[in-house]
C-alpha positions as CSV (number, residue, x, y, z in Angstrom):
1,M,5.5,-13.4,70.9
2,I,7.1,-12.1,74.1
3,Q,5.2,-13.3,77.1
4,R,4.1,-10.7,79.8
5,P,3.1,-12.9,82.8
6,F,2.7,-10.0,85.2
7,W,-0.3,-8.6,83.3
8,I,-1.8,-12.0,82.5
9,Q,-1.8,-12.7,86.2
10,R,-3.3,-9.4,87.0
11,I,-6.2,-10.0,84.5
12,E,-6.8,-13.5,86.0
13,T,-6.8,-12.1,89.5
14,A,-9.3,-9.4,88.5
15,W,-11.7,-12.0,87.1
16,E,-11.9,-13.5,90.5
17,E,-13.7,-10.3,91.6
18,R,-15.6,-9.2,88.5
19,P,-16.8,-10.9,85.3
20,I,-15.6,-8.0,83.1
21,V,-12.0,-6.8,83.0
22,W,-11.3,-3.5,81.1
23,L,-7.7,-3.4,79.9
24,S,-7.0,0.2,79.0
25,G,-3.8,2.0,78.0
26,V,-2.3,4.2,75.2
27,R,-2.2,3.1,71.6
28,R,0.3,0.4,70.8
29,A,1.2,-0.3,74.4
30,G,0.6,-4.0,73.8
31,K,-3.1,-4.5,74.8
32,T,-4.0,-6.6,71.8
33,S,-0.8,-8.8,72.2
34,I,-1.6,-9.4,75.9
35,A,-5.2,-10.2,75.1
36,K,-4.1,-12.8,72.6
37,M,-2.0,-14.5,75.3
38,I,-5.0,-15.4,77.3
39,P,-5.3,-19.2,77.1
40,A,-8.4,-20.6,75.4
41,A,-10.0,-17.2,74.8
42,V,-12.2,-16.4,71.9
43,F,-10.7,-13.2,70.3
44,I,-13.1,-10.7,68.6
45,N,-11.6,-7.7,66.9
46,C,-14.3,-5.0,67.2
47,D,-12.6,-2.8,64.6
48,L,-13.8,-5.2,61.9
49,P,-17.3,-4.7,60.4
50,S,-17.8,-8.5,60.5
51,S,-17.5,-8.4,64.3
52,A,-20.2,-5.8,64.7
53,G,-22.5,-8.2,62.7
54,R,-21.7,-11.1,65.0
55,L,-22.6,-9.0,68.0
56,E,-25.8,-7.5,66.7
57,D,-27.7,-10.1,68.8
58,P,-25.6,-10.3,72.0
59,E,-27.9,-12.8,73.7
60,A,-27.6,-15.3,70.9
61,F,-23.8,-14.7,70.6
62,F,-23.1,-15.2,74.3
63,E,-25.5,-18.2,74.5
64,S,-23.4,-20.0,71.9
65,F,-20.7,-20.3,74.6
66,K,-23.1,-22.2,76.8
67,G,-22.7,-19.9,79.7
68,K,-18.9,-20.3,80.2
69,G,-15.6,-19.5,78.6
70,I,-13.4,-16.4,78.0
71,I,-14.2,-13.8,75.4
72,V,-11.8,-11.0,74.4
73,L,-13.5,-7.9,72.9
74,D,-10.6,-6.0,71.4
75,E,-11.2,-2.2,70.8
76,V,-14.7,-2.7,72.2
77,H,-15.5,1.0,72.2
78,R,-15.7,0.8,68.4
79,L,-19.1,-0.9,68.8
80,K,-22.4,1.0,68.7
81,D,-23.5,0.1,72.2
82,P,-20.5,-1.4,74.1
83,S,-21.9,-0.7,77.6
84,G,-25.1,-2.5,76.8
85,L,-23.3,-5.4,75.4
86,L,-21.1,-5.8,78.4
87,K,-24.1,-5.5,80.8
88,I,-25.9,-8.3,79.1
89,A,-22.8,-10.5,79.3
90,A,-22.3,-9.7,83.0
91,D,-25.9,-9.9,84.1
92,E,-27.3,-12.8,82.0
93,F,-24.3,-15.1,81.5
94,K,-22.7,-15.6,84.9
95,G,-20.1,-18.1,83.8
96,L,-18.6,-15.9,81.1
97,R,-15.4,-13.9,81.6
98,I,-14.9,-10.9,79.4
99,L,-11.7,-9.0,78.6
100,A,-12.5,-5.7,76.9
101,T,-9.7,-3.5,75.6
102,G,-9.5,0.0,74.4
103,S,-7.1,3.0,74.1
104,S,-9.0,5.0,76.7
105,T,-10.9,4.3,79.9
106,L,-14.6,3.6,80.0
107,A,-15.3,7.2,81.0
108,A,-13.6,8.6,77.9
109,T,-16.4,7.9,75.6
110,R,-20.1,9.0,75.6
111,K,-20.9,5.5,74.4
112,F,-20.4,4.2,78.0
113,R,-23.5,5.8,79.5
114,D,-23.6,3.1,82.2
115,S,-20.6,2.9,84.5
116,L,-20.8,-0.9,84.8
117,T,-20.5,-0.4,88.5
118,G,-20.0,-3.7,90.3
119,R,-19.4,-5.6,87.0
120,K,-15.9,-4.6,86.0
121,K,-12.3,-4.2,87.1
122,T,-10.1,-1.7,85.3
123,I,-6.4,-2.4,84.6
124,S,-4.2,0.3,83.2
125,L,-1.5,-1.1,81.0
126,S,1.8,0.9,81.3
127,P,4.5,0.9,78.7
128,V,7.0,-2.0,79.3
129,L,8.2,-1.8,82.9
130,W,11.9,-1.7,83.5
131,D,11.8,-5.1,85.1
132,E,9.9,-6.6,82.2
133,C,12.5,-5.0,79.9
134,R,15.3,-6.8,81.7
135,N,13.5,-10.1,82.1
136,E,10.8,-10.9,79.6
137,F,12.2,-8.7,76.8
138,G,15.8,-9.6,77.5
139,L,16.9,-5.9,77.1
140,P,18.9,-5.0,80.2
141,D,20.3,-1.7,78.7
142,L,18.8,1.1,80.7
143,D,19.8,3.8,78.2
144,R,18.0,2.0,75.5
145,R,14.8,1.8,77.6
146,L,15.1,5.5,78.5
147,L,15.7,6.6,74.9
148,H,13.3,4.4,73.0
149,G,10.6,4.2,75.6
150,G,8.4,1.3,76.5
151,L,6.0,0.8,73.6
152,P,7.0,-2.7,72.5
153,E,7.5,-1.8,68.8
154,A,9.8,1.2,69.6
155,L,11.6,-0.7,72.4
156,L,12.4,-3.6,70.1
157,S,13.7,-1.5,67.3
158,D,17.5,-1.4,66.9
159,T,17.4,2.4,66.2
160,K,15.2,5.2,67.4
161,K,12.8,5.8,64.4
162,Q,11.4,9.3,64.5
163,D,8.5,8.4,62.2
164,F,7.1,6.0,64.8
165,Y,6.7,8.7,67.4
166,A,5.3,11.3,64.9
167,E,2.8,8.8,63.5
168,W,1.8,7.7,67.0
169,M,1.0,11.3,68.0
170,D,-1.1,11.8,64.8
171,G,-3.0,8.6,65.5
172,F,-3.5,9.5,69.2
173,Y,-5.1,12.8,68.2
174,A,-7.3,11.3,65.4
175,R,-8.5,8.2,67.2
176,D,-8.5,9.0,70.9
177,I,-8.9,12.8,71.1
178,L,-10.9,13.8,68.0
179,E,-13.3,10.8,68.2
180,L,-13.8,10.6,71.9
181,F,-13.5,14.2,73.0
182,S,-14.4,16.1,69.8
183,V,-11.3,18.4,70.1
184,R,-11.2,20.1,66.7
185,D,-8.0,22.2,67.1
186,R,-5.4,19.6,66.1
187,T,-2.6,22.2,66.0
188,G,-3.3,23.6,69.4
189,F,-3.8,20.3,71.0
190,L,-0.6,18.7,69.6
191,S,1.3,21.9,70.5
192,L,0.2,21.6,74.1
193,L,1.0,17.9,74.1
194,R,4.6,18.5,72.9
195,L,5.1,21.2,75.6
196,L,4.0,18.8,78.3
197,L,6.2,16.0,76.9
198,H,9.2,18.4,76.7
199,R,8.7,19.5,80.3
200,S,7.7,16.1,81.7
201,G,8.4,15.8,85.4
202,G,8.2,19.5,85.9
203,L,5.7,21.8,87.6
204,A,2.7,22.6,85.4
205,D,2.2,26.4,84.9
206,I,-1.2,26.7,83.2
207,T,-0.7,30.4,82.3
208,K,2.6,29.8,80.6
209,L,1.3,26.7,78.8
210,A,-1.6,28.7,77.5
211,S,0.6,31.5,76.3
212,E,3.0,29.2,74.5
213,S,0.4,26.9,72.9
214,G,-1.9,29.8,71.9
215,L,-4.8,28.3,73.8
216,S,-6.9,29.8,76.6
217,R,-6.4,28.7,80.2
218,P,-9.8,26.8,80.3
219,T,-8.8,25.0,77.1
220,V,-5.4,24.0,78.4
221,K,-7.1,22.6,81.5
222,G,-9.6,20.7,79.4
223,H,-7.0,19.3,77.1
224,I,-4.8,18.1,80.0
225,E,-7.9,16.4,81.5
226,A,-8.5,14.6,78.2
227,M,-4.8,13.6,78.0
228,T,-5.0,12.3,81.5
229,V,-8.1,10.2,80.9
230,A,-6.5,8.9,77.7
231,H,-3.3,8.0,79.6
232,A,-0.9,10.3,77.7
233,V,0.0,12.2,80.9
234,F,-0.1,11.6,84.6
235,P,-0.4,14.5,87.0
236,V,1.2,14.1,90.4
237,R,-0.3,16.5,93.0
238,P,1.7,18.1,95.8
239,F,1.5,16.5,99.3
240,H,0.9,19.0,102.0
241,G,-0.4,19.1,105.5
242,G,-0.7,22.8,106.3
243,G,2.9,23.9,106.4
244,R,3.4,27.5,105.4
245,R,6.4,26.9,103.3
246,E,5.0,23.9,101.3
247,I,4.0,23.8,97.7
248,V,0.3,23.2,97.8
249,R,-1.2,23.7,94.4
250,R,0.8,23.2,91.3
251,P,1.0,19.5,90.1
252,K,3.9,17.9,88.3
253,I,2.9,16.4,85.0
254,Y,4.7,13.2,83.8
255,A,4.5,11.9,80.2
256,F,3.4,8.4,79.8
257,D,6.6,7.2,78.1
258,T,10.2,8.3,78.1
259,G,10.6,7.6,74.4
260,F,8.3,10.5,73.6
261,V,10.1,12.8,76.1
262,T,13.4,12.1,74.3
263,Y,11.7,12.5,70.9
264,V,10.3,16.0,71.5
265,R,13.6,17.0,73.0
266,G,15.5,15.9,69.9
267,W,17.7,13.4,71.8
268,D,19.4,10.6,69.8
269,S,21.4,9.4,72.8
270,I,21.4,9.5,76.6
271,R,23.9,11.6,78.5
272,S,24.7,11.1,82.2
273,E,22.7,14.3,83.1
274,D,19.6,13.0,81.3
275,R,19.2,9.8,83.2
276,G,17.9,11.2,86.5
277,I,14.6,12.7,85.4
278,L,13.9,9.8,82.9
279,W,14.6,7.3,85.7
280,E,11.8,9.0,87.7
281,H,9.4,8.1,85.0
282,L,10.3,4.4,85.2
283,V,10.0,4.4,89.0
284,L,6.6,6.1,88.7
285,D,5.5,3.4,86.2
286,S,6.6,0.7,88.7
287,I,4.8,2.3,91.6
288,R,1.6,2.7,89.6
289,A,1.8,-0.9,88.4
290,S,2.6,-2.4,91.9
291,E,0.0,-0.3,93.7
292,P,-2.7,0.5,91.1
293,D,-5.0,2.0,93.7
294,G,-2.3,3.9,95.6
295,E,-2.3,7.7,96.0
296,I,0.9,9.2,94.7
297,Y,2.2,12.7,95.4
298,Y,5.4,14.7,95.4
299,W,6.6,17.0,98.2
300,S,8.4,20.3,97.9
301,D,8.9,23.5,99.9
302,K,9.5,27.0,98.8
303,T,13.3,26.7,99.5
304,G,13.5,24.0,96.7
305,R,13.8,21.0,99.0
306,E,11.9,18.1,97.4
307,V,10.9,14.5,97.8
308,D,10.3,12.8,94.4
309,F,7.2,10.7,95.4
310,V,5.1,10.4,98.5
311,L,2.8,7.5,99.1
312,R,-0.1,7.9,101.5
313,R,-0.5,4.9,103.9
314,R,-2.5,4.6,107.1
315,R,-3.6,7.7,108.9
316,G,-0.6,9.8,109.7
317,S,1.9,7.6,107.9
318,V,3.4,8.4,104.5
319,D,6.3,6.7,102.6
320,A,8.9,8.9,101.0
321,V,10.5,7.8,97.7
322,E,13.7,9.2,96.1
323,C,14.8,8.1,92.6
324,K,18.5,7.9,92.1
325,I,20.6,6.5,89.3
326,N,23.6,6.5,91.6
327,P,22.5,5.8,95.2
328,D,25.7,7.3,96.5
329,H,24.4,10.7,95.3
330,F,21.4,10.6,97.7
331,D,21.1,13.8,99.7
332,P,19.3,13.2,103.0
333,E,18.5,16.9,103.7
334,P,15.2,17.1,101.9
335,L,14.1,13.9,103.6
336,R,15.1,15.3,107.0
337,R,13.0,18.4,106.4
338,F,10.1,16.3,105.2
339,R,10.2,14.0,108.2
340,E,10.2,17.0,110.6
341,S,6.5,17.4,109.6
342,Y,5.7,13.8,108.8
343,P,7.7,11.5,111.0
344,E,5.8,8.3,110.3
345,G,6.5,6.1,107.3
346,E,9.1,4.2,105.3
347,N,12.0,5.9,103.4
348,L,13.0,4.4,100.1
349,V,15.8,5.2,97.6
350,I,15.2,3.4,94.3
351,S,18.1,2.8,92.0
352,P,18.6,0.6,89.0
353,S,22.1,-0.5,90.3
354,I,20.9,-2.1,93.5
355,I,20.8,-5.9,93.5
356,H,20.2,-6.6,97.2
357,P,18.4,-4.1,99.4
358,F,20.3,-2.5,102.2
359,D,19.7,0.1,104.9
360,R,21.5,3.3,106.0
361,T,20.9,5.5,108.9
362,T,20.7,9.2,107.8
363,P,19.7,12.5,109.3
364,G,16.3,11.9,107.8
365,G,16.0,8.5,109.5
366,R,16.5,4.9,108.4
367,V,16.5,4.6,104.6
368,R,16.0,1.5,102.6
369,F,17.9,1.3,99.3
370,V,16.1,-0.9,96.7
371,S,15.5,-1.5,93.0
372,T,12.1,-1.3,91.2
373,K,11.8,-5.1,91.4
374,H,11.4,-4.9,95.2
375,L,8.3,-2.8,94.8
376,F,6.5,-5.9,93.6
377,A,7.2,-8.0,96.7
378,G,4.3,-10.5,97.1
379,T,2.5,-9.3,94.0
380,G,3.8,-11.8,91.5
381,G,5.2,-8.9,89.6
382,P,8.2,-8.8,87.2
383,G,11.6,-9.4,88.5
384,E,12.7,-11.1,91.7
385,R,10.3,-11.1,94.7
386,G,11.8,-9.3,97.6
387,R,10.8,-7.5,100.8
388,L,11.0,-3.8,101.5
389,S,11.9,-4.3,105.1
390,T,13.6,-6.9,107.2
């Protein structure tokens, strides 16, 4: 079993704050495998009928651990009353630590009528991060990660197996969308999902998506919200501060995994012109993993100048992030225009080819060139620990 120490450490850190950790993420992202890596944990597969029987009397079940220990409740949302079970564990058995896993967040199912406020920490598991791919998985081939994606089974496969992606999409609809959101129109939903995957990283045009999927605008909006809650897509809103020429409304929508982007586009190899937009996805994954509570935006104006990602910091300060396969192709002009309106903050260019960070002075200001591993400085994350500034 391939170890994933970054996520184990994140779970253990979360337990220092709350007795319940909810590990959510898309199907087959590795939640169960990570849960089984927790040392000395009692593992309960809630998909099994026998598990439901064991948990019918939660007080007796938790009492058997004598008020301490670690319990994994895998696929806990399959139980009849998961929120009630977790409340009893948190409120009545203070020494217990619970790891609950599921394909969707707590809010995705009506079974979780109680928010478990003050009792839980949520960790969203991404597909395999680029730095995990290079280090823990021993797969330093960027094109392979871009083409196959980051679900462990697909990533470890020697060839890109089309059946895997098709089966995943069917399972995602049947077990995450139909069950949890009662969406009955399978054809319309999957048609919209394919459109979003195909245009991943682009601006979302609800009217056009509705026309091409055969759905109404309200239905498209509702389906995108369900996909977002279930982690299949991640909308990135535009950053704006009142400038007349800024894009202020339309979000970009990113797919959860590059393997599905290349699957719906019919790609069986990666060309040089394909790498840029797919690299944006890996950078976005790393930003979300390194700063799980961060606010992520993009910036664009009506002349087409654009900054890939904008991270809000303290009042009046925002970091600008550009994603470049080749750092020599960085164009400072969009950054210069952005900094005319928002002068405070750090400027980063993130490239897979950078080993040691370096600085350049550009018309947009001082720019720090780094790799994704430097985003995890001081977090115990994958890759070498570095500093974003000197």
